[in-house]
N, C-alpha and C positions, 0 to 999 in steps of 0.2 A: 527243395530242389536241387539236387546235383548238376553242374554245370553238362553233363552228360544226358540229363531228362529222364534219368532212372532211376532204380531206386537206390536210396543211399548206401554208400559201400557198406559190408559187414565187416565189424572192429575184427580182427585175428581171423582165422580159419575155421573151418565146419566143427563142430564138436566131435569130440574123441570118437571113434568107432564109425563115423557116419560119413557117407558118400555124397559128394556133391550132385545132384542131378542136373544134368543140361535144360532139363525140361519143368524143375519144379519152381524156380523163379516164375514162369509163365502160368504155371497152373495154381502156384498160390495168389499170382495178383488178381484181386477182384474187380476193383476201380480203379480206371484209367486216371489220368491225373488232370487237372482242371482244363489245364490249356488244350490236351488233345480232347476233352470232349465239347469243348468249344467249336473246334475245328471240324468235327465231326458234326456236330447240330448245326453249323453252318453248310455243309455240303449237303446235308439233309433237307435244310429249308429251301437251298437252290436248286434241288432235283423235286421236291413234292409242291413248292409255292410258286417256280418261276421267280424268285428273290434276285435280287442283286448283292453278291457277297459284300460289295463295298457298303451295301447299307444294313446289312444283318451284322455285320461281325462288329464293330464299335461298340454299338449299344449294348450287345450282349455281354462284351469284355465289362463295360462299364458296371453292367447289373448283376455280376458274378463278382466284380473285385479284382479282374486277373488286372495285373498291372506290369510295367517294365518289363525285365527279359520274358517273364509268362507271356505277355501279352505280345509281343514281339516274336518269339516262336508261333503262338498259335496263328499269328496273322500271316506268317509265311508257310506254314504248316497248311492251313485253308487256301490260301492264292495259290502256292506253289500247285498244290495238288489238283486245284482247277487247271490252271493254266497247261500241266503236262500230262492232264489225263488221258490222251490218245498214247502219248508213249507208255506209261504204266499200261494202259492196257494190253500194248503189245506185247510187253514184256510180260506180265501176268498172263496172258495167252500160251506163253512158253513152258510155264513150270506150273500152272494149275490145272488140275485134275479134270477138268469140264472146260467149255469155250467160255470167254468171259461173258459173252449175251446170254449166257443160261444161269450166272450168278445174280443172286438176288440182289437187287439195288441197295441196301444198307449195308451188305456184306461186301458188297464190291467197294464201298465206299471206305470201308475198314482196311480192305487189303490196299487201296491206292495211297490212302495215308501213310502207312506202314511203307509201300514203296516209295515213297517220297522222303521217308525220312532215311531209309537203307540209300535210294540210289540220285539225292537231288540234296540231300542236308548232311549226308554223313554222321549223322547220329550213331553212339554205337549200336551193334548189332544187338546186342542183349537188351538193350534198352528199348530200342525198337519193338523188337521183337514183343518183349514180356507185356509193355505198355497196348500194344494194337491186340493181343490176346486178350488181356483185360477189357479194354473196351469192346470186343466183342461179346466177351461173357456178357457186359453191362447191356449190351443194345441187342445184341441178335442170337444169344444162346451159347450154350457150353459145346453142341456139335461145330457147329459153325467155327466156334473157339479153334477146335483142334484144327482145321483146315488153316485157317489165319496163321498159326504157329506152322503148320508142314510148309506151306508156300512162302512164307517170309524166310525161313531156314534156307529154303532153297536158293533164295534172293541172296542172300545174304553170305553164301558159298562163292560168290563170285565178285568181280570188282564191278562198278557201274558201268564200264569202257566194256566190257566184255557182252553185258545184256544188251548195250547200245547197239553194238556191232551185231547181234545175233537177230535182235530185232529189226534192224535194217534190211539184213541179209532175207528173213523172211518175208519182208514186204512185196520182193518180186525186185525185176530186172530194171523197171521204170525209176532214173534219179529221183522224179519230181515224189514219185509215191515213196520212196525211202525218207527223203527228206520231211516228207509232211509225217512219218513216224518219228523220226529221230527228232523234230522240231516240235510236234505236237500241234500241228495243223490240219483239219482238213482238208483234204485232198485239193477240192474244188477253190479252196480258200490259196491254196499256194502256189494253184494254176492261175488263178485273178492277180495276185501281187506280182507273179512275176509279168504278165501282162501290163500292169500297170506302171512296174520297173522301165518296160520298153517303151511304153505310151509316152514316158518324161523324159525318155532319150538318155539314161543309166542304163549302165552295164547289168545284164539280167545274172550276172554272177553275183552280184551284191545279194541275192533271194536269201542267202543262209545268213547273212549277216541281218539282215529284215528280220526275218523270223525268229533269231535270236535274240534280238532288240524287245519282241512280243512279248519274249519269254521271261525278260530283267526287270525287277519290280521297280517301278519309275518312283523319283523324287517328287516329295509335295510340292506343287509349284503353287506361290500364293500372288495376286494381282494386286496392287496398290492403286486404288482409283483416286484416279487425278482430284486434287481441290479437296480431299477426305483424307488423305494421308501421304508424305512422300514416301518414295521409296525407301530415301535414308532412314527413316523413322521407323518403317516397317522392318528395316535390317535390323535396326537396335533392339526392337521389339520381340524377334525371334532371336534367340540365340544361335550361333555358330552357321545362321544364313548365311547366302552369296546372293550378290546379283544375279539375273539372269544371264542368257546367251544373248539373246536377239533384244527382247520385246522390254522398252523402257519403264516398262508396271511391273517388270516379273521379277519376284523374290524366291530362290530355292531355299525350303527351309532344310534344317539339317535332322529332322525328328520329332518326334513329340506329337501329342495333338493339336493341329492349326485351331480348333474351337477355342481352347484356352489361349489365345493371344488377345489382347484386348482390341487391336484394330480390326479383328477377323470379329471380336463378339459385340462391338458396335457397326459392324457392317462397312466400316471403312475400306475395308480389305476383305478377300475371300481365296477361295481353293479355285485356280483355273489355270488349264495346261498352258504354258507359254505359247503354242501353237494357235491355240485359241485367241487368247490376247494378241498375238500378230494381225490375225487375218482381220479382227474387227478393226485395229488400229491401223492397217493399211487403207480399209474402206474410209477413214477420216482422215487419210493422208492425200488421197486424191482429190483434184482441185472440183471445187462446184461451188456455181454462183448462181443466183441466191443459195444461201445452206442454212435456213430455218428450221425446216421441219423433215424429221426421220424417221423411221418407221423399222423397227424388227420383226418380221413377218411371223416367225415361229419362234418364238421368245423362250419358253420354258427350256429348262428352271430356272434362267435370267440371269448367268453369269456375262452375257453379252450385254444383255440389255443394261446391267449396271453398270457396265465399263465403258458403253455410249452413252447412258445417262449421266455419269460424271464427266465425261468430255462435253454434252451439251450443256451441261449448268455451267462452265465455263465460257463455251461460246455463244451463249445466249440463246440457245436452238431448244425446240423441243423433241421428246421420244415419245412417240406410240408404239407400244409393244403390244402386240396380239398373242396369244395361245388359244389353241381349240378347246383344250383339255382346263373342265375348272380347279383341278387339282395344282396343274402346272402353273396356271396362271395364279394360285396364291402363291405359289413358289417364287414367279417373278417379282409380284408385290413384295413377299418379304426380302427379297435380293435388292432391290432398288429402295427399301423403306428408310435407309440413310439420306439419301440425297435430298437434295431440297425440295419442297413441296412444288408441284407445278410441272417438274420438269419432265417426270415420265407418267405416261396415262396406260394403264394396263387394261387391256380389252379381252375380255373372252370371244372370240371370233374365230371362224373359218377362215385361214388365209388365202383360200382358194377364193374366196368371196371379197376380197378386200379391194381387189383390182377394180371389178365393177362398181364397187358400192363406191370407191373413192378414186376415180379416175384424174391421174396428172396431177396427183396432192402433194407427193414427197420430193425431196430433194437428197435425200440418199435412203436406200432399202437395204436392208441386210436380210438374206434369205439363208440361214443356218440350217437346212433341208434335212428332214426325217430321212435317214439311210440304215444300209447295215450295219454302220460302227466299226467296220474293219481297218480304220484307223487306230481304235482306242482299245485294242484287245490286250494290253498290256496292263489297263488301269481295268478293264472289264474281263477278268480272266474267264468268267465263265460264258462270254456272249459267242466264241469261237464254235460253242457246241450247240449253238441255240438257233443259229443262222443254216439256211440253205440257198441254192440256187433258185428256189422256189418264190423264194421271198423277193426277187429283183422286179420281175414285172409289176407288180402292183405298186413297189417303193418308186421304182422309175415311172413309172405314170403320174404318181402324188408329187414326185420332183417337179415332173414336165408342168404339172398344172398351178404348182406355187408360183415356179419361175416364172409364168406367164403373167400371174396376177401380180408379182410384182414389178413386172414389165408393166402393166397398166396402171400401176399404184404410182408409179415415179412421174415427173412431169418430162417433156422434152428437154435433153441437154441434163437431164437427173442419171444419180449412178446408182446400179445394183451391185451389191457384193453377193456372186451365188456359192455359198461355201457347204462342204460337205466334211464329216469326219469319217470319210472313208475315200479310199484311192481308187476303189474299182471302178474300170471305165466307163462301164454302163450307167454310172450314179454320176460319173464326171463330165467328162469331154462329150460324152454322146450325148447326155441331156443338152448341155450348153448347144453343141451342133444342130440337133432338131430343132430348139427354139430360133438358132440364127435361119436357118431354112424356112421356117414358117414367116420368120419377120423382118422385113424391109426395113423398119424403121429401128433396128438395134445392132450396137456395131461391138466388137468384142475389144477393150483397151488390153493393152500390156500389164498385167497383175504387177509384174516384176518391179517394176518402176514405183508403183505406190509401195509395196512392199519394202523396198531399198530404202524410202523416205524414212522409214522407222526404223530398219535394221540394215545399214550400208553394207555391212561383210556378209550377209546373210547368204551363203550358196543356194545358186536357183537353177535349173536347168533351161532349156532352149525354149521352151514354148512360152505365149503370152500369159497361159494360167499357171500358175503357181502351185507347184505339189510339194509339202514338207513331209519329212521322214523320220522314224525314230532311230535310224540307224546311222541317219547322217545329222541331223539336227538336235535331236535328243528330245523333240517333240511328239506327239499324235501325229499321225500322217493327214493332218488337215490340206484340203484342196481348197483353192480362191480362184474362182473366175471374175472377172470384173468388166461388166457392161454400162454401155449407156445407150440411153433413148435418143435417136437423132431429134 
């Protein structure tokens, strides 16, 4: 495969007396290359089975023997197409002979993949077109392949900047609607993120930078679990890695498969966003005495439980990790398997019932509540298209019930960390405000103090709750509110 990801160059010119047709390569090409087929299969799995791309793609690449540059190409093609789907649908709507909503889903995925190669990856036009036509022939038929050929050739006729300008203009006069198209986010998400910036005391003009950060592929961040591996040893094991910006446990990998690293294989290290590490460590940095019994109330899939458990082992504390779904409880068990026996107890239980079953039992409680995940859109490229405003009422009700249970489970004087991987005001400040209005026995602490004990130089807003941002901190948009039961 050549660097341009197309057909190998023909030696010499066309045969004597033979004219080179612009469409002949696309028509002759019958089978798309393995990297593009893999990306297409991921898109179909995400659409048909509600799968997560980050769970589907790695094993698919391994099973098909796709490695190195081909694996990197397939990864960028799949993830980039999923992230920028809204942008590409808007552009395709300008050049297709029918509304995008009327195009069959598999054919539309082929067009999106072709659009990303032309507009987002700068793959040479002839390679992007011919390979996309081959993909269409193999998976949706010869007739649709002709449509792919025509549409992508029209796209290739103008530079990406021109298509983006036309798509933004077609979105209408509302600047947020235009931004939603250009930065490929649902308009309701754009408005919610703007509100969240304002609530955190930030300039709403940062919205474009925030949306662009959501569209930038994130680096893989590892956690060095204290007592199991030092950060220096993890840095030595991961060639080219560098320390994280904020958390003393964080290591930013240079690339490659983290599962191939020895500390990761034995559970001494894991893949975990630096913001996720920082909010867990902040809970442990706040003062609590006594400090022997800890609770992770919604622990799946187990990254924070493993970090808390590693610190608990060093402090002589014990952690109970509860998870309502059995398969996620098993993930927690695997995540903490490398810790000393007896440090972490994993229970399959409904977190809403723990407070009533064990009132006043724990010194520290972490509640990483189920949420929309709007803070991790760069890592979960398909998530922005799956969520809707109608998801918020049942989620915020669940978050409120879990937080009330967490407060019941903690002893007087104990600490509760309310964490979400979403900056949405309804899932963060509103949930905490509702609890404080209902409970006279709870006070909100300044979480900034606890975070700065872990990361002294981290820039934070004026609110006592802490909101991290991809475009400011290089982390997921984690939210942390720290509460103490009176």
